C-alpha positions in Angstrom: 0.0 0.0 0.0 2.3 2.7 -1.3 1.3 5.7 -3.4 2.6 5.4 -6.9 5.7 7.6 -7.3 5.5 8.0 -11.1 3.0 10.0 -13.1 3.9 10.7 -16.7 7.6 9.9 -16.2 9.5 7.3 -18.1 9.7 4.0 -16.2 13.3 2.9 -15.8 14.2 -0.8 -16.2 14.9 -1.1 -12.5 11.2 -0.4 -11.7 9.7 -2.6 -14.4 7.7 -5.6 -13.2 4.7 -7.8 -14.0 3.7 -10.2 -16.8 1.8 -9.6 -20.0 -0.9 -12.0 -18.8 -1.7 -9.5 -16.0 -3.3 -7.3 -18.7 -6.0 -9.9 -19.2 -7.3 -9.2 -15.7 -7.3 -5.4 -16.2 -9.3 -5.4 -19.4 -11.6 -8.3 -18.6 -12.7 -7.0 -15.2 -12.7 -3.5 -16.4 -15.5 -4.5 -18.9 -17.4 -7.0 -16.8 -19.7 -4.3 -15.5 -23.1 -2.6 -16.1 -22.0 0.1 -18.6 -21.2 -2.2 -21.5 -24.3 -4.2 -20.7 -26.3 -1.0 -21.4 -24.2 -0.3 -24.5 -25.2 -3.7 -25.9 -28.9 -2.8 -25.2 -28.4 0.2 -27.6 -28.3 -2.2 -30.5 -31.9 -3.4 -29.8 -33.1 0.1 -29.1 -32.0 1.0 -32.6 -34.4 -1.5 -34.1 -32.4 -4.6 -34.6 -33.5 -8.1 -33.7 -31.4 -10.3 -31.4 -29.5 -12.0 -34.2 -28.3 -8.9 -35.9 -27.7 -7.1 -32.6 -25.4 -9.9 -31.5 -23.7 -9.8 -34.9 -23.0 -6.1 -34.5 -21.7 -6.7 -30.9 -19.3 -9.4 -31.9 -18.0 -7.7 -35.1 -17.7 -4.4 -33.3 -15.6 -5.8 -30.4 -13.4 -7.8 -32.7 -12.6 -4.7 -34.8 -12.3 -2.3 -31.9 -10.1 -4.7 -29.9 -7.6 -4.8 -32.7 -6.8 -1.1 -32.3 -7.0 -1.1 -28.5 -4.5 -4.0 -28.2 -2.2 -2.5 -30.8 -1.8 0.6 -28.7 -1.2 -1.5 -25.6 1.8 -3.1 -27.3 3.5 0.3 -27.2 3.7 0.4 -23.4 6.6 -1.9 -22.6 8.7 -0.5 -25.5 8.3 3.1 -24.6 7.7 3.0 -20.8 5.6 6.2 -20.9 1.8 6.9 -20.7 -0.1 6.6 -24.0 -1.1 10.2 -24.4 2.2 11.8 -23.7 3.5 9.9 -26.7 1.2 12.0 -28.8 3.7 14.8 -28.4 5.8 13.0 -31.0 2.9 13.4 -33.5 1.2 16.7 -32.5 4.2 18.5 -31.0 4.7 19.1 -27.3 2.2 21.9 -27.1 0.0 20.8 -30.0 -0.7 17.5 -28.1 -2.8 19.5 -25.7 -5.6 19.5 -28.3 -6.3 15.7 -28.0 -5.4 15.8 -24.3 -8.2 18.2 -23.5 -10.7 16.1 -25.4 -9.4 13.0 -23.5 -9.9 14.8 -20.2 -13.5 15.6 -21.1 -14.1 12.1 -22.4 -12.9 10.3 -19.2 -14.4 12.8 -16.8 -17.6 12.1 -18.7 -17.1 8.4 -18.3 -16.5 8.8 -14.5 -19.8 10.7 -14.4 -21.8 8.2 -16.4 -20.5 5.1 -14.7 -20.6 6.7 -11.3 -24.3 7.5 -11.8 -24.9 3.8 -12.6 -23.2 2.7 -9.5 -25.0 5.3 -7.4 -28.3 4.1 -8.7 -27.3 0.5 -7.8 -26.6 1.6 -4.3 -29.9 3.5 -4.1 -31.8 0.4 -5.4 -30.2 -1.8 -2.7 -30.7 0.8 0.0 -33.6 3.2 -0.9 -32.9 5.4 2.1 -29.6 6.4 0.6 -30.2 9.1 -2.0 -28.4 8.8 -5.4 -26.3 12.0 -4.9 -24.9 10.6 -1.6 -24.2 7.2 -3.1 -22.3 8.9 -5.9 -20.3 11.0 -3.5 -19.3 7.9 -1.5 -18.6 5.7 -4.6 -16.5 8.4 -6.3 -14.7 9.0 -3.0 -13.6 5.4 -2.9 -12.6 5.6 -6.5 -10.4 8.6 -5.7 -8.6 6.8 -2.9 -7.8 3.7 -5.0 -6.6 5.9 -7.9 -4.4 7.9 -5.6 -2.5 4.7 -4.7 -2.2 4.0 -8.4 -0.8 1.3 -10.7 0.0 -1.6 -8.4 -3.1 -1.4 -6.3 -5.3 -1.1 -9.5 -3.7 -4.2 -10.9 -4.2 -6.1 -7.6 -7.9 -5.3 -7.2 -8.7 -6.0 -10.9 -7.1 -9.4 -10.6 -9.6 -10.4 -7.9 -12.5 -8.6 -9.5 -12.0 -10.6 -12.6 -12.6 -13.9 -10.7 -15.6 -12.6 -8.8 -17.2 -10.9 -11.8 -16.8 -14.0 -14.0 -18.7 -16.2 -11.4 -21.5 -13.8 -10.9 -22.0 -13.0 -14.6 -22.2 -16.7 -15.4 -25.2 -16.9 -13.0 -26.8 -13.8 -14.5 -26.2 -15.1 -18.1 -27.8 -18.4 -17.3 -30.9 -16.7 -15.9 -31.0 -14.3 -18.9 -31.0 -17.1 -21.4 -34.1 -18.5 -19.7 -36.1 -15.3 -20.5 -38.6 -15.4 -23.4 -37.6 -13.4 -26.5 -40.0 -11.8 -29.0 -40.9 -13.6 -32.2 -38.4 -13.5 -35.1 -35.6 -12.6 -32.7 -33.2 -15.0 -34.5 -34.5 -14.2 -38.0 -31.7 -13.5 -40.5 -34.2 -11.7 -42.7 -34.7 -9.0 -40.1 -31.6 -7.1 -41.3 -31.7 -3.3 -41.3 -28.7 -1.6 -42.9 -28.9 1.8 -41.1 -29.5 0.4 -37.5 -26.9 -2.3 -38.0 -24.2 0.1 -39.1 -25.1 2.4 -36.2 -24.9 -0.4 -33.7 -21.6 -1.5 -35.2 -20.2 2.0 -34.7 -21.2 2.1 -31.1 -19.8 -1.3 -30.3 -16.6 -0.7 -32.2 -16.1 2.6 -30.5 -16.3 1.1 -27.0 -12.9 -0.6 -27.1 -11.4 2.1 -29.3 -12.0 4.6 -26.5 -9.6 2.7 -24.3 -6.8 3.6 -26.8 -5.7 6.9 -25.1 -4.8 5.0 -21.9 -4.4 1.4 -22.7 -0.6 1.6 -22.7 -0.7 3.3 -19.2 -1.3 -0.2 -17.8 1.5 -2.0 -19.8 4.2 0.7 -19.4 5.6 -0.9 -16.2 6.2 -4.3 -17.9 9.8 -5.2 -18.7 11.0 -3.6 -21.9 11.8 -7.1 -23.4 8.1 -8.1 -23.0 6.9 -9.6 -26.3 4.6 -7.2 -28.2 2.6 -10.2 -29.3 2.0 -11.2 -25.7 1.0 -7.7 -24.8 -1.3 -7.5 -27.7 -2.8 -11.0 -27.2 -3.6 -10.7 -23.5 -5.0 -7.2 -23.9 -7.1 -8.3 -26.9 -8.4 -11.4 -25.2 -9.4 -9.6 -22.0 -11.0 -6.7 -23.7 -13.0 -8.6 -26.4 -14.1 -11.4 -24.0 -15.2 -9.0 -21.3 -17.0 -6.5 -23.5 -18.4 -9.1 -25.9 -19.9 -11.0 -23.1 -21.5 -8.1 -21.3 -22.8 -6.4 -24.5 -24.3 -9.7 -25.6 -26.0 -9.9 -22.2 -27.4 -6.5 -22.7 -28.9 -7.5 -26.0 -30.7 -10.4 -24.5 -32.0 -8.5 -21.5 -33.4 -5.5 -23.3 -34.9 -7.7 -26.0 -36.7 -9.7 -23.3 -38.0 -6.7 -21.4 -37.9 -2.9 -22.0 -37.9 -2.6 -18.1 -34.2 -3.3 -18.2 -33.6 0.1 -19.8 -35.5 1.9 -17.1 -34.0 0.3 -14.1 -31.0 -1.9 -15.0 -29.8 -2.7 -11.5 -33.2 -3.5 -10.2 -33.9 -5.7 -13.2 -30.8 -7.8 -12.7 -31.5 -8.1 -8.9 -35.0 -9.5 -9.7 -33.6 -11.7 -12.4 -31.4 -13.7 -10.0 -33.8 -13.8 -7.1 -34.1 -12.4 -3.7 -31.3 -14.5 -2.1 -28.7 -13.5 -4.7 -29.8 -9.9 -5.3 -27.4 -8.4 -2.7 -24.5 -10.1 -4.4 -25.6 -8.6 -7.7 -25.8 -5.1 -6.2 -22.3 -5.5 -4.7 -20.8 -6.8 -8.0 -22.4 -3.9 -10.0 -20.9 -1.4 -7.6 -17.5 -3.1 -7.6 -17.7 -3.2 -11.4 -18.3 0.6 -11.6 -15.4 1.1 -9.1 -13.1 -1.1 -11.3 -13.8 0.8 -14.5 -13.9 4.3 -13.0 -10.5 3.8 -11.4 -9.2 3.3 -14.9 -11.1 6.3 -16.2 -10.0 8.6 -13.4 -6.3 7.4 -13.7 -6.4 8.4 -17.3 -8.0 11.8 -16.6 -5.2 12.4 -14.1 -2.5 11.5 -16.7 -4.1 13.7 -19.3 -4.2 16.7 -16.9 -0.6 16.4 -15.8 0.5 15.9 -19.5 -1.3 19.1 -20.5 0.1 21.3 -17.8 3.6 19.9 -17.6 5.1 21.8 -20.6 4.2 25.1 -18.9 5.0 24.3 -15.2 7.5 21.4 -15.3 5.4 20.0 -12.4 6.8 17.3 -10.2 4.0 15.2 -9.0 4.2 14.5 -5.3 1.6 12.3 -3.5 -0.2 15.4 -2.3 -0.3 17.0 -5.7 -1.5 13.7 -7.2 -4.4 13.6 -4.7 -5.3 17.2 -5.4 -5.4 16.8 -9.2 -7.4 13.6 -8.8 -9.8 15.2 -6.3 -10.5 18.1 -8.7 -11.4 15.6 -11.6 -13.6 13.6 -9.2 -15.5 16.7 -7.9 -16.2 17.8 -11.5 -17.5 14.4 -12.5 -19.6 14.0 -9.3 -21.2 17.4 -9.8 -22.1 16.6 -13.4 -23.5 13.3 -12.3 -25.7 14.8 -9.6 -27.1 17.3 -12.0 -27.2 15.4 -15.2 -29.4 12.3 -14.6 -31.6 11.0 -17.5 -32.4 8.1 -19.8 -29.3 6.0 -19.5 -29.6 4.1 -22.8 -30.0 7.3 -24.8 -27.2 9.1 -23.0 -24.9 6.2 -23.6 -25.7 6.0 -27.3 -25.0 9.7 -27.9 -22.0 9.7 -25.7 -20.3 6.8 -27.5 -20.9 8.4 -30.9 -19.5 11.7 -29.8 -16.4 9.9 -28.5 -15.7 8.2 -31.8 -15.7 11.5 -33.7 -12.7 12.8 -31.7 -10.8 9.7 -30.7 -10.7 7.5 -33.7 -8.7 10.0 -35.9 -6.2 10.3 -33.0 -5.9 6.5 -32.9 -5.3 6.2 -36.6 -2.6 8.9 -36.5 -0.8 7.4 -33.5 -0.7 3.9 -34.9 0.5 5.0 -38.4 3.3 7.1 -36.7 4.4 4.3 -34.4 4.2 1.3 -36.7 4.6 2.6 -40.2 6.8 5.7 -39.9 8.9 5.8 -36.8 8.6 2.1 -36.1 8.8 2.6 -32.3 11.9 4.7 -32.4 11.3 7.8 -30.3 13.5 10.1 -28.2 12.0 10.1 -24.7 14.1 13.1 -23.8 12.7 15.1 -26.6 9.1 14.1 -25.8 9.6 15.9 -22.5 11.4 18.9 -24.0 9.3 21.7 -25.4 12.3 22.8 -27.5 13.2 19.3 -28.6 13.1 17.8 -32.1 9.3 17.2 -32.0 8.7 20.9 -31.7 5.9 22.8 -30.0 3.4 22.2 -32.8 3.4 19.7 -35.7 0.9 21.4 -38.1 1.0 18.4 -40.5 -0.5 16.3 -37.7 -2.8 18.9 -36.3 -4.1 19.8 -39.8 -4.7 16.1 -40.5 -6.6 15.7 -37.2 -8.9 18.7 -37.7 -9.6 17.8 -41.4 -10.5 14.2 -40.3 -12.9 15.5 -37.6 -14.6 17.9 -40.1 -14.8 15.2 -42.8 -17.0 13.0 -40.6 -19.8 15.6 -40.4 -21.7 14.4 -43.5 -21.6 10.8 -42.1 -22.7 11.7 -38.5 -26.0 10.8 -36.9 -26.4 11.9 -33.3 -30.1 11.4 -32.7 -32.0 14.5 -31.9 -28.9 16.7 -32.4 -27.6 16.3 -36.0 -27.8 14.0 -39.0 -25.5 14.5 -42.0 -26.7 14.1 -45.6 -24.7 10.8 -46.3 -26.1 9.3 -43.1 -29.7 10.1 -44.4 -28.9 8.6 -47.7 -27.7 5.2 -46.3 -30.7 4.6 -44.0 -29.7 6.9 -41.1 -26.5 4.9 -40.4 -23.4 6.5 -38.8 -20.3 5.1 -40.5 -18.1 8.1 -39.6 -15.7 5.8 -37.6 -14.6 4.2 -40.9 -13.8 7.6 -42.4 -12.1 8.6 -39.1 -9.8 5.6 -39.5 -8.9 5.7 -43.2 -8.7 9.4 -44.0 -6.2 10.4 -41.2 -4.1 7.3 -41.8 -3.6 8.2 -45.5 -3.2 12.0 -45.0 -0.8 11.6 -42.1 1.3 8.8 -43.6 2.1 10.7 -46.8 2.3 14.2 -45.3 4.5 13.1 -42.4 6.6 10.8 -44.5 7.5 13.7 -46.8 8.4 15.9 -43.7 10.6 13.2 -42.1 12.3 12.5 -45.4 13.1 16.2 -45.8 14.7 16.4 -42.3 16.6 13.1 -42.7 14.8 11.5 -39.8 13.2 8.9 -41.9 16.5 7.7 -43.3 17.9 7.5 -39.8 14.9 5.4 -38.7 15.4 3.1 -41.6 19.1 2.6 -40.7 18.2 1.8 -37.1 15.5 -0.6 -38.2 17.7 -2.4 -40.7 20.5 -2.8 -38.0 18.0 -4.3 -35.5 16.8 -6.8 -38.1 20.4 -7.9 -38.7 21.1 -8.3 -35.0 17.9 -10.2 -34.4 18.6 -12.5 -37.4 
């Protein structure tokens, strides 16, 4: 029980520890909770039957998991948090653009998940108001996150076992529920709703990309990238695929699940097991919100570090985390509403801003610089990565704007292309392909002109010879 000493710092070899298989526990338990269950329910609320909703869930997670796990493989190699590496693409100051968006995203996630957990506590103990339950739950989240990396890994390990057992019981009971006629009909395919559901499900694991390497950066530098990728992918896809599929079954069997998810699950397993379900739901929210709050902290420190050169002490760590927690809690107390609708809109808004960032980061790491970065320059505002990389910033902004015709946020905006293809939102595919192409060719020309690309190729060729 020692407060983590590192924040956005490079992790030296002397402090590296753990195994790649530990990542399975993090991403399995982090997704075995109520939030992805409700996300799966979105597929049915869009108008799909069970067969096509489950198809969207499976395909979406298989696709999203690829990008998430590929980011995770960067952690042991670089030994730094995921978002600070964005300085090598956006510039040391320019990286603040995606960092601010990440802060908003994960504070929003703490709010949403915290609200679910608070409602679970209120359902179990009606005398406890939702606002008080949220304060207590987010307070515990704050304490765990303050201790940091090792404690998070430890609790997620045990959560993974507990959650698996309880969700097996819930799944068995859910499969006994009657489903509407034609639930398994292949002929019930609807293009627009299917593509929308696919977008929501794909985005879920993609939104872990900004912090997935934060939980692999302490692994020994010689950890196999394949092992890091594989254990992250297995934990993320299995955990999310299972819970989202459960959400499909539950909402298809009864619309009451969307109104009171925690109460519905408690009634499903019966009076004797209901307390255990409430506990697991609350622990699940705690497990994922610790990850969200940890990332919000990392993003905050990374944003202010170029201007302050802040050295994060335990007291400063607690203060920054407390501010993020207070903001999320206040939003949660004020902003209650229809959870399924909120989740649908929230996930779509996330994809518009985070998918282009993911594409840029992966192209830079795997295709251009091939993992060769100067850690010293990443922390130097006057280093070789510069204050701003306008090639990257321009690509990012163009990619966000280019999604507008493809967007469909219900009740807010629908683009002309979305209307033309049955109200589907396929902007995530544009957000992956367009920035990848623009950034690859634009940045390749820039690196060639400065001679950096030639140096990278020499280093890469030399490593191949040594490995051979």
